[in-house]
C-alpha positions in Angstrom: 149.0 94.8 134.4 151.2 92.0 135.9 151.2 88.4 134.6 149.6 85.8 136.9 153.0 84.2 137.9 154.3 87.6 139.0 151.2 88.4 141.0 151.3 85.1 142.8 154.9 85.6 143.7 154.3 89.2 145.0 151.3 88.0 147.0 153.2 85.2 148.6 156.2 87.5 149.3 154.2 90.3 150.9 151.7 88.3 152.9 153.8 85.4 154.2 152.8 81.9 154.8 152.4 81.7 158.6 148.7 80.6 158.5 147.1 83.9 159.6 145.9 84.5 156.1 143.9 81.2 156.3 142.1 82.4 159.5 141.3 85.7 157.9 139.9 84.0 154.8 137.8 81.7 157.0 136.4 84.6 159.0 135.5 86.5 155.8 133.8 83.4 154.5 131.7 83.0 157.6 130.6 86.6 157.5 129.7 86.2 153.8 127.7 83.0 154.4 125.8 84.8 157.2 125.0 87.7 155.0 123.9 85.4 152.2 121.6 83.5 154.6 120.2 86.8 155.9 119.4 88.1 152.4 117.9 84.7 151.5 115.6 84.9 154.5 114.5 88.4 153.7 113.8 87.5 150.1 111.8 84.4 151.2 109.7 86.5 153.6 109.0 89.1 151.0 107.9 86.5 148.4 105.7 84.8 151.0 104.1 88.1 152.0 103.5 88.9 148.3 101.9 85.6 147.6 99.7 86.0 150.7 98.5 89.5 149.5 97.8 87.9 146.1 95.7 85.3 147.9 93.7 87.9 149.7 93.5 90.5 146.9 93.8 88.6 143.6 93.1 91.6 141.3 95.0 94.8 140.5 94.2 97.8 138.4 94.3 97.3 134.6 97.5 98.9 133.4 96.1 100.2 130.2 93.1 102.1 131.5 94.5 102.6 135.0 91.5 100.8 136.6 88.8 103.0 135.1 87.6 100.4 132.5 87.0 102.9 129.7 88.7 105.3 127.4 87.6 108.7 126.4 87.5 109.4 122.7 90.1 111.8 121.2 87.4 114.4 120.6 86.0 114.5 124.1 82.5 113.1 124.7 82.3 109.4 123.7 83.7 106.5 125.8 84.6 103.0 124.9 85.4 99.9 127.0 89.1 99.0 127.6 89.9 96.0 125.3 92.4 94.5 127.7 90.1 94.2 130.8 86.8 94.3 128.9 85.7 97.3 130.9 86.1 95.8 134.3 89.2 97.8 135.2 90.8 94.8 136.8 93.6 92.3 136.0 94.8 89.2 137.6 98.0 89.8 139.5 101.2 87.8 138.6 101.3 86.1 142.1 97.7 85.0 141.7 98.6 83.3 138.4 101.4 81.4 140.3 98.9 80.4 143.0 96.3 79.2 140.4 99.0 77.2 138.6 100.2 75.5 141.8 96.5 74.6 142.7 96.0 73.2 139.2 99.1 71.1 139.3 98.2 69.8 142.8 94.6 69.1 141.7 95.8 67.2 138.6 97.9 65.0 140.8 95.1 64.2 143.2 92.5 63.5 140.4 94.6 60.7 138.9 92.4 57.9 137.3 95.0 55.2 137.9 94.8 53.8 141.4 97.5 51.1 141.0 95.3 48.2 142.3 93.8 47.3 138.9 
């Protein structure tokens, strides 16, 4: 591996300093910024779609009992309720927790007791 000073000297010697390198760097930066913006837009749309689905369908299957709500005993005939979901087979989705938190924070701000006029 070459030391930094030698690398800088080799780079300057092989690429020259006529200014074409700056134009290539600018073009690469523009393409990179466009790609970052496109990825950010796609991620934003995906998160918005997920939050919308959590608004419409707030519950998912319980992961422990797989949505059945009960477990079979090891010997075959007896059943017991799932302790995680209390036998409902449902759980609140992560996005719905986020929506509920945002609503609670907004509601707490609107229900302030101090009006400022007193």
